[in-house]
N, C-alpha and C positions, 0 to 999 in steps of 0.2 A: 623588511618582510621579503621572503623569497617566493614569487609566485611563478610557478612553471606553466607555460602556455599548454592547454589541454585542448586539442582540436575536437570539433564535432564533425562526425563522419556520417553521412547517409549512405546506406548500402542497399542497392536494389538487387534482390536475389530471385533466381529462378525456383519456382516451386518444387520441380522434380529433381534438381541436382544440387544446386549450391545451398538452398535453404535447408535441404536434408543434411548436407555436410556441415552446416553450422550447428544443426540439431544434434549431429553425431559428435562434434566437437564438445558441446555442452554435456552430452550424456556420458563421454569418455573422461569428462572433467579436464579437458584440455584447455589451458588458460589462454585467452587472447585479450587484446586491449578492449576495455569497456566503453571506448569512445565511439564505437560504430552503433547506429540505430537501424536495424534491418527492416526493410520493407519487402514483403513477399509479393512477387508478380507471378502469374501462371507461367510466364516464359520471358527470357531477357529480350526477345524480339518484341515484346509488347511494351517495352519501355519507351515512352514518348520522350523525345529530347526536351521538351519543356519542363518535365518533371526535374531534370538535372539542373537546368537554369534556374527554375524555382527554388530548388534546395540551396544552390549557391547564393542566390539573391536573398533568401530567407535567413542566412546566418550559418549554413554549413561551411566548413572550411575545406572539404573535399568530398567527393562522390565516388563510391566504389560500386561497380556494375559486375555482377557475377552470373554465370550461366554454365550450361552444359558445354562440354568439349564440342568443337566443331565435328559434325558428322554424327553426333550422339543426341541431337535434339529431339525431344518427344514430339515436337511440332515440325519435323523434318528439317528445314533449313532456316528456321527463324533466328538461330545464333549467329548466321552469317549476316542477317539483317542487323543484328545488335552490333556486330563488328564494324560494319559500314557506318552506322549511326555513331559509334564511339569515335571513329576517326573524324567525322564531320564535327562532333561536338568539341573535340580538342582544338580543331581549327577555328571554331566559332568562338570559344571562349578566349583563345589567344587573341583573336581580333578585338575582343572586348578589353584586352589588357590584363587578363588573368592567366596565371601560369597553366599550361596544359597539363602538367603533371598532377594537378588537382583532381583529375578525373582518371580513374583506372579501371581496366577491364581485366578480370581474372576468370578463367575456365576452372571449375571444380566440379567433379562428379560427386555422387552421393556418398561414395566411399572415401573421399579425401578431406575428412574433417580436419585432420591434423595439418594438412597442407593449407587449407583455407584459413585455419587460425593463424598460421604463420605469415600468410599473405596479408591478413587483416592487421596483424602487428607491425609488419614492415611498412604498410601504407600509412598507419597512424604516425610512425617514426618519420617517414618522409614528409608527411604534412606538418608535423611538429617542427621539422627543420625548415620548412618553407615559411612558417609563422602563419599568424592569422590572416584570413582573407579580408582584405578591405575592398569589398565589391565596389567598383568605381561609382562615384556619386552620380555621374551623369547617366547611369543605367538604372538607378533606382526607379521603381515602378511607382507612378503617381496615379491617383484615381482619375478615371476618365471624366472629363468635363462634359455633361451631356446638355448643358444649356445651349450650346451652338446647334446641337441636333434638334432641340425643341423648336427652335426658331426657324430652321431650315424648311424651305418650301419643297424640296425634293422628298420623294418617298424614302424612308429610312435605309432601305436596301440599295439606294443609288448614292447616298452620302458618302463622298470620299473620306477615308480614315487615314 
């Protein structure tokens, strides 16, 4: 049985530019890989880095972050914040033992539906070449054991975590 690996990609998109570009690609019937699940944010600068880490830990094989071109952000300079976070995220996941190429940042304006579709397809192919993400087992999240906190004599705010 020939089973080709199909990656799961989570895409965080800016409401004003890249989400509209994805919508334009769909309206224009431009085909792109169906592996991406888009999550709309008001701005790429609002992307909390923990969203990316949770997506990877939760089973995504890659994360695509898209936003307005630098200098064209509806919230002034928030896409520069997204750029700084992107570079920090790549270093962080590399320290975890995960390939940094599993996270990608793409700038796409609302008029660039075709370009965004091409970038999505290219990213899916790159992740397919990397193979499935085997999130390191030592990084699996485990439920917090609260029994130690219940027995602690310190107020909850002072208990070291």
